[in-house]
Structures are given as C-alpha cells and as structure tokens.
C-alpha positions as CSV (number, residue, x, y, z in Angstrom):
1,S,0.0,-0.3,0.2
2,S,1.4,3.5,-0.7
3,G,-0.3,4.6,2.5
4,I,-2.5,7.8,3.2
5,N,-2.8,10.8,1.1
6,A,-1.4,13.6,3.3
7,E,-3.9,15.9,2.8
8,Y,-6.7,13.2,3.2
9,G,-5.4,12.6,6.5
10,Q,-4.9,16.0,8.0
11,E,-8.0,17.2,6.4
12,E,-10.4,14.3,7.0
13,L,-8.6,12.3,9.8
14,V,-6.6,14.6,11.9
15,A,-9.2,17.4,11.3
16,A,-12.1,15.1,12.7
17,A,-10.7,13.8,15.8
18,L,-9.4,17.4,16.8
19,H,-13.2,18.5,16.0
20,T,-14.8,15.6,18.0
21,N,-12.2,16.0,20.9
22,Y,-11.1,19.5,21.4
23,N,-14.3,21.1,19.5
24,Q,-11.3,23.0,17.2
25,G,-9.9,22.9,13.7
26,L,-6.4,22.5,12.7
27,S,-5.2,25.5,13.9
28,V,-3.6,24.0,17.2
29,N,-0.2,22.9,18.2
30,A,0.9,19.4,16.8
31,F,1.1,18.3,20.7
32,V,-2.5,18.5,21.3
33,G,-3.4,17.0,17.8
34,F,-1.4,14.0,18.8
35,V,-3.0,13.9,21.9
36,S,-6.5,14.2,20.2
37,L,-5.3,11.2,17.9
38,A,-4.1,9.2,20.7
39,G,-7.8,9.5,21.9
40,G,-9.6,7.3,19.4
41,M,-7.7,6.8,16.4
42,V,-4.3,5.2,17.7
43,G,-4.1,2.3,20.0
44,K,-6.5,1.3,22.8
45,L,-8.1,3.4,24.8
46,W,-9.0,2.9,28.3
47,R,-11.6,3.6,31.2
48,V,-12.3,2.8,34.9
49,K,-15.3,0.7,34.8
50,D,-18.3,2.3,36.2
51,G,-16.9,5.8,35.2
52,N,-13.7,7.9,35.2
53,F,-15.2,10.2,38.0
54,Q,-14.5,7.4,40.6
55,L,-10.6,8.4,40.6
56,P,-10.8,11.7,42.5
57,P,-12.8,10.3,45.1
58,H,-10.7,7.2,45.6
59,L,-7.1,9.0,45.3
60,L,-8.7,11.4,48.4
61,N,-9.6,7.7,50.1
62,H,-6.2,6.5,49.0
63,V,-4.0,9.6,50.7
64,G,-6.2,9.7,53.7
65,A,-7.1,13.4,52.7
66,T,-9.6,15.6,54.8
67,V,-12.3,16.7,52.7
68,L,-13.9,20.4,53.2
69,A,-16.9,20.7,51.4
70,E,-16.4,24.4,51.1
71,K,-16.0,26.9,48.4
72,V,-12.7,28.6,48.3
73,S,-13.5,32.2,47.6
74,S,-9.6,33.9,48.1
75,V,-5.8,33.0,48.5
76,T,-3.6,35.1,50.0
77,R,0.2,34.8,50.9
78,E,0.3,35.6,54.8
79,E,2.9,37.8,56.0
80,A,4.5,35.2,58.4
81,G,4.8,32.9,55.3
82,G,2.0,30.3,54.1
83,Y,-1.4,31.2,52.8
84,K,-4.7,31.8,53.9
85,V,-7.0,29.8,52.2
86,T,-11.0,32.0,52.5
87,T,-14.2,30.4,52.2
88,P,-17.9,31.7,53.3
89,T,-17.5,30.6,56.5
90,S,-13.9,30.0,57.4
91,S,-10.4,31.2,57.0
92,L,-7.8,28.6,57.3
93,S,-3.8,28.8,57.3
94,Y,-1.9,26.4,54.9
95,D,2.4,26.0,54.4
96,A,1.6,25.4,50.9
97,V,-1.8,25.4,48.3
98,V,-2.3,23.4,45.1
99,L,-5.1,25.0,42.5
100,A,-6.4,21.7,41.5
101,T,-9.2,23.6,39.2
102,P,-9.4,25.6,35.6
103,L,-9.2,29.3,37.4
104,H,-11.3,30.7,34.5
105,D,-14.6,30.1,36.0
106,A,-13.8,29.5,39.7
107,D,-13.8,32.8,41.0
108,I,-10.9,32.7,43.4
109,T,-8.9,36.0,44.1
110,L,-5.4,35.5,44.3
111,D,-2.7,38.1,45.7
112,S,-1.5,39.1,41.9
113,P,-3.7,38.1,38.7
114,V,-2.9,34.8,36.6
115,P,-3.4,35.5,33.0
116,L,-6.1,33.1,31.9
117,P,-6.1,31.7,28.3
118,A,-9.8,31.9,26.4
119,F,-11.9,28.5,27.1
120,Q,-13.9,26.9,24.2
121,R,-17.3,26.9,25.0
122,T,-18.9,23.2,24.4
123,I,-22.1,21.5,24.8
124,A,-22.5,17.9,25.7
125,T,-25.9,16.6,24.9
126,F,-26.9,13.5,26.2
127,V,-30.3,11.6,24.8
128,E,-32.0,8.2,25.2
129,G,-33.5,7.8,22.0
130,K,-33.2,6.1,18.3
131,L,-31.1,8.3,16.3
132,R,-32.7,8.8,12.5
133,E,-31.0,7.7,8.8
134,L,-28.4,10.5,8.6
135,V,-27.6,10.2,5.1
136,K,-30.9,8.4,2.9
137,G,-30.2,4.4,2.6
138,E,-27.1,4.2,4.3
139,E,-26.5,2.8,7.8
140,N,-25.2,4.7,10.6
141,P,-22.1,4.4,12.1
142,S,-21.5,3.7,15.6
143,D,-19.7,7.6,15.6
144,I,-20.3,10.4,13.6
145,L,-17.4,13.0,13.0
146,T,-17.4,16.1,11.5
147,T,-14.9,18.7,10.6
148,V,-14.6,22.7,10.6
149,S,-15.6,23.9,7.6
150,P,-18.1,26.4,6.4
151,H,-20.7,23.8,5.3
152,A,-20.3,21.6,8.5
153,P,-23.5,20.5,10.3
154,F,-24.5,22.2,13.9
155,F,-22.7,19.6,15.6
156,S,-19.4,18.2,16.0
157,S,-19.9,14.3,16.6
158,I,-22.4,12.3,17.5
159,G,-21.3,8.8,19.5
160,T,-22.9,6.1,21.2
161,K,-22.5,5.5,25.0
162,G,-24.5,2.7,26.3
163,T,-27.9,1.3,26.7
164,A,-30.8,3.1,29.4
165,E,-32.9,0.5,31.3
166,S,-35.6,1.2,28.7
167,G,-33.6,-0.4,26.2
168,A,-33.3,2.4,24.4
169,S,-29.4,4.1,23.2
170,I,-27.7,6.8,25.0
171,Y,-25.9,9.1,22.2
172,K,-23.6,12.1,23.2
173,V,-23.6,15.0,20.5
174,F,-20.9,17.5,21.0
175,S,-21.6,21.3,19.6
176,S,-20.7,24.5,20.1
177,S,-23.9,25.9,20.9
178,P,-27.4,24.6,22.5
179,L,-29.6,22.5,20.4
180,T,-32.8,23.7,19.7
181,S,-35.7,21.2,19.4
182,A,-35.9,21.4,15.8
183,Q,-31.9,20.1,15.6
184,L,-32.8,17.5,18.3
185,E,-35.6,16.3,16.4
186,S,-34.0,16.4,12.7
187,L,-31.4,13.8,14.7
188,F,-33.5,11.5,17.1
189,S,-36.9,9.9,17.2
190,D,-38.9,8.5,20.0
191,M,-36.6,10.7,22.7
192,K,-37.2,9.5,26.2
193,D,-34.7,11.9,28.2
194,V,-32.5,14.6,26.8
195,R,-29.9,15.9,29.0
196,V,-27.5,18.9,28.2
197,V,-24.0,19.5,30.3
198,D,-22.8,23.2,29.0
199,W,-18.9,23.9,30.1
200,H,-16.0,25.7,28.7
201,A,-14.2,22.6,28.5
202,Y,-11.1,23.1,26.8
203,P,-8.6,26.3,26.4
204,D,-8.4,27.6,22.8
205,Y,-5.5,26.4,21.5
206,N,-3.4,27.9,19.1
207,V,0.4,27.4,17.9
208,S,1.6,30.5,19.8
209,A,0.2,30.4,23.1
210,P,3.2,30.5,26.0
211,L,2.9,27.7,28.1
212,P,2.3,28.5,31.6
213,S,4.3,27.7,35.0
214,F,2.7,25.4,37.5
215,Q,4.2,27.6,40.2
216,L,2.2,30.8,40.5
217,A,4.3,32.1,43.5
218,P,6.9,30.2,46.1
219,G,4.2,27.6,47.7
220,L,1.4,28.4,45.6
221,Y,0.5,25.8,42.7
222,H,-1.7,25.9,39.6
223,L,-2.3,21.9,38.6
224,N,-4.5,22.8,35.5
225,A,-1.3,24.5,34.0
226,I,-1.0,21.5,32.0
227,E,-3.9,21.8,30.0
228,Q,-2.2,24.8,28.1
229,A,-0.1,21.8,26.2
230,A,-3.3,19.6,26.1
231,S,-6.8,18.3,27.6
232,A,-7.1,15.1,29.2
233,I,-7.5,13.2,32.3
234,E,-3.9,11.4,31.8
235,M,-2.4,14.8,31.3
236,S,-4.1,16.3,34.7
237,C,-2.4,13.0,36.1
238,I,0.8,14.2,35.0
239,G,0.1,17.5,36.1
240,G,-0.3,16.5,39.8
241,K,2.8,14.6,39.7
242,N,4.8,17.4,38.6
243,V,3.0,19.9,41.2
244,A,3.1,17.1,44.0
245,N,7.1,16.9,43.5
246,L,7.1,20.7,43.5
247,A,5.2,20.9,46.1
248,W,7.7,18.3,48.5
249,A,10.6,20.3,47.3
250,F,9.4,23.6,48.7
251,L,8.2,21.9,51.8
252,S,11.2,20.1,52.6
253,G,13.2,22.9,51.7
254,R,14.9,21.6,48.7
255,E,16.0,23.0,45.3
256,G,16.3,21.8,41.5
257,P,14.9,18.8,39.8
258,V,13.0,16.8,41.6
259,S,12.4,12.6,41.3
260,G,9.3,10.8,42.3
261,E,11.9,9.3,45.0
262,G,11.1,9.7,48.7
263,L,7.9,11.5,48.6
264,C,6.4,9.2,51.3
265,E,9.5,10.2,53.5
266,G,7.8,11.9,56.8
267,T,3.8,12.9,57.3
268,V,2.2,15.3,55.6
269,Q,-1.2,16.4,56.4
270,K,-3.3,17.2,53.5
271,E,-6.5,19.0,53.1
272,E,-8.8,19.4,49.8
273,L,-11.3,22.1,49.8
C-alpha cells in the first residue's frame, strides 16, 4: 500500500479527531493534535469501570485527605509565610496550596492576577432515543465525526454511549451552541430523555500560546496549567505528579529538579477544598 494521502489524512482524519475531541480545527499545536489522535485513532482507549469520575474520590480516600466541602473564595499570602485560604464560613492557614481547578470560572481571588487563556464553549447533549438515518440509504456508523468547514453541520460529533434501562440507546452529541428542539428532532426520534452539560471544557489552542508555569508563587501551585499543553485525564495525572514534586520540594526546603523518590518520607497533613 502507498499509504494515506497527506492532505486527506490532515483534512479528514486529523481534523475530525480534533473537532470531536477539542471542538476545534487544525490551528492547534502539534502536541494537541497528537493527543487528539491518541484519543480514538491510535491504539486502545481505557477507562475506569463504571466511570472515570470515580478516580478523584478514590485517590482522596487512598491518601487519607480530609475533605472540606467548601467553596474557596480567596487564597492570599500571609506575612509570616504560608497562605490563608478563605471560604464563606472560615479562614484556614496552610504552608502550601495547590489549585486543582480551571481558574477561568473558579472565581478565586489571588494576590496577583493570573493570565487566563480563552476556553472553548462545548455543549454535551445526552439523548435517550433512536438516531434517525442521517444519510438516506446508508446505515449510521457507531461514531459520526465532522470537521470545521463552512458546510459543517450544527454538531461536532455523535457517539453511542450505552443502553438505558428502557432498552433505548444513549447518544452524546457535541456542539458549540445549545441544540434547539428542531435540531434534536432532525437527529432523533422516540426521545425519552435529554440532558445537557454546557461548559467551557478546553482551552482555545493555538500555536503561539505560551505554556504557563505550575508555580504561581513559592508554595502556590496550579495543577491545571498543564491543560495549555493538552487537555485529558491522563494530562491531569501528569500535572498532579509535577505539582506534588514541586510542593514536596518546597515544603522540604529542597531546590532544583525533583524525582518521585522519597515522596512518602515523613508525614504531611492534607486537606482538600
């Protein structure tokens, strides 16, 4: 075989993967494109049984962290060192603080403003029903991908997510704006349930965007800085390990590059807000 034509590979395969994974076109950097292809077109994908959402609570339970169900309103440096974390009901002091949330919609006040990149609005619409025949005379594939173009449909992708108790299929539709009733009716029949998640899911990637530092100030770290390189649960795990190394080095008074060795030495009290 002579392989895949380069233009076809870029304009069809890569562009489709980017549109369904990041809701964007080919103007992203190469690493984002690579991660996008890894998420469905290269190798196998793995997930936690019954849902990836179980990962954070299991990690918290594993390390024995104390979870405080509070919304953080500010993190400010204290004169004697460390940081004061303020919530609507309390103010607590910590030697080091890790912000493990996207800051663009966290509404957390810091001592110094942090440059916030633009994020892509993405709407995930989950439909329990029957997908209509989208191309007359052709059976619908299990996943329907589109690319960014003047002739693109109103959705980025449609994928099968499982089967409901009723026996009907559950579909996930990605789009850049909320779907109207007419648009849903054009895609589905026998709709039994529709649920919508509307959020700013991914950074607006472009080649010239700088990569921010994990460290906002000595002892203050932002795990989600890694999202500017690429956004995925695996990337968050890598970001978490980097921030854990940096925080450990800060708390132990070490300088320079840090390996993972020795991270379990001593006792560190942990609290999650």
